[in-house]
C-alpha positions in Angstrom: 90.0 83.8 91.0 92.0 81.8 88.6 89.9 83.1 85.6 90.6 86.7 86.7 94.3 86.1 86.9 94.2 84.4 83.5 92.4 87.5 82.0 94.9 89.8 83.7 97.8 87.9 82.4 96.3 88.0 78.9 95.7 91.7 78.9 99.0 92.6 80.7 101.2 89.9 79.3 104.5 91.3 80.5 105.8 91.8 84.0 106.2 95.5 85.0 110.0 95.7 85.6 111.2 99.1 86.9 114.3 100.5 88.7 114.1 103.4 91.1 116.3 106.2 89.9 115.5 108.9 92.5 113.1 111.8 92.9 110.1 109.5 92.8 111.0 108.4 89.3 111.3 104.9 87.9 113.0 103.7 84.8 111.4 100.8 82.8 113.8 98.0 82.2 111.6 96.2 79.7 108.8 97.2 77.4 105.4 97.0 79.1 102.2 96.3 77.3 98.4 96.3 77.6 96.2 94.5 75.1 93.1 96.7 74.5 90.1 95.3 72.7 89.6 98.7 71.1 93.1 99.9 70.4 95.2 96.7 70.2 98.6 96.4 71.8 99.7 99.5 73.6 103.4 99.5 74.5 105.2 101.7 77.0 108.8 101.3 75.8 111.7 100.3 78.0 113.8 103.3 79.1 110.6 105.3 79.7 110.7 107.2 83.0 107.5 107.3 85.1 106.4 108.3 88.5 103.8 105.5 88.7 100.4 106.9 89.8 100.6 110.6 90.2 99.2 110.8 93.6 99.9 114.0 95.5 102.0 113.4 98.7 99.2 114.8 100.9 96.8 112.2 99.5 99.2 109.2 99.9 98.3 108.4 103.5 94.7 108.0 102.3 95.1 106.1 99.0 98.5 104.7 99.0 101.8 105.4 97.4 102.3 105.7 93.6 103.4 102.1 93.5 101.0 100.5 96.0 97.7 98.9 95.4 96.4 97.4 92.1 96.9 100.4 89.9 100.6 100.8 89.0 100.3 99.0 85.7 97.5 101.1 84.6 99.3 104.2 85.7 102.4 103.4 83.7 100.4 102.9 80.4 98.4 106.0 81.1 101.6 108.1 81.9 103.1 106.9 78.5 100.0 107.8 76.5 99.8 111.2 78.2 103.5 112.0 77.7 103.4 110.7 74.1 100.3 112.7 73.2 98.3 109.6 72.7 100.7 107.8 70.4 100.2 104.1 70.1 103.7 102.8 69.0 103.9 100.8 65.8 100.7 102.3 64.5 99.8 105.5 62.8 97.3 106.2 65.6 96.9 108.8 68.3 94.1 108.6 70.8 92.6 111.6 72.5 93.1 112.6 76.2 89.5 111.6 76.9 90.1 108.1 75.2 93.4 107.8 77.2 91.5 108.5 80.4 88.7 106.0 79.6 91.4 103.4 78.8 92.9 104.1 82.3 89.5 103.4 83.9 89.2 100.2 81.8 92.6 99.0 83.0 91.7 99.8 86.6 88.7 97.6 86.2 90.7 94.7 84.7 93.2 95.1 87.7 90.3 94.7 90.1 90.2 98.3 91.5 86.8 98.7 93.2 84.1 100.8 91.5 84.2 103.9 93.7 88.0 104.1 93.8 88.2 103.5 90.1 85.7 106.3 89.3 87.5 108.7 91.7 90.8 108.0 90.0 89.2 108.5 86.6 87.8 111.8 87.6 91.2 112.8 89.0 92.9 112.2 85.6 90.0 113.9 83.8 90.6 117.0 85.9 94.3 116.8 85.2 93.6 117.5 81.5 94.9 121.1 81.8 98.4 119.6 82.3 98.2 117.8 79.0 97.5 120.0 76.0 97.9 117.8 73.0 94.3 118.7 72.1 91.9 121.3 73.3 88.7 119.4 73.7 89.9 115.9 74.7 
C-alpha cells in the first residue's frame, strides 16, 4: 500500500484545495496538478471553478456525490481540460477530447478506482462529447 501512496503522491503532488461557493460549485484555492507520462505536468489553475465529478443527481445515490470516492482529483483535471478545450498550460499544446477522456481513465486507475467503475465512468465522459465541441471527431 505504501508504494501505491508514493506513486499517487508523485503523480498528484499537490493537495486538492477547494472552497464551496454554492450551486454545487467549488473554487480552487491553489493550482492543482497531475504528472502525466505522455503529456507532462497538467495544471488546473487556482481560481478555476468546478463541480467535481459531473454525476447527475439521480445517479448519486448509486455512485456517490461529485466529491466522494476516489475520483474527485481526476474529475477536476478532466473538467479543466474540457473547459479549456484541451489546453495544457505553459505549453503550446492542446489535446483532443478523446485524449482528455483517456487521460481521465488513466487518472482513475492511478487513484485506485476499480476496473468496472473506471470503464463506466470513461464511457460516460465519452458519451458527453456532444457537450464539448472544440473538435468534431475527438
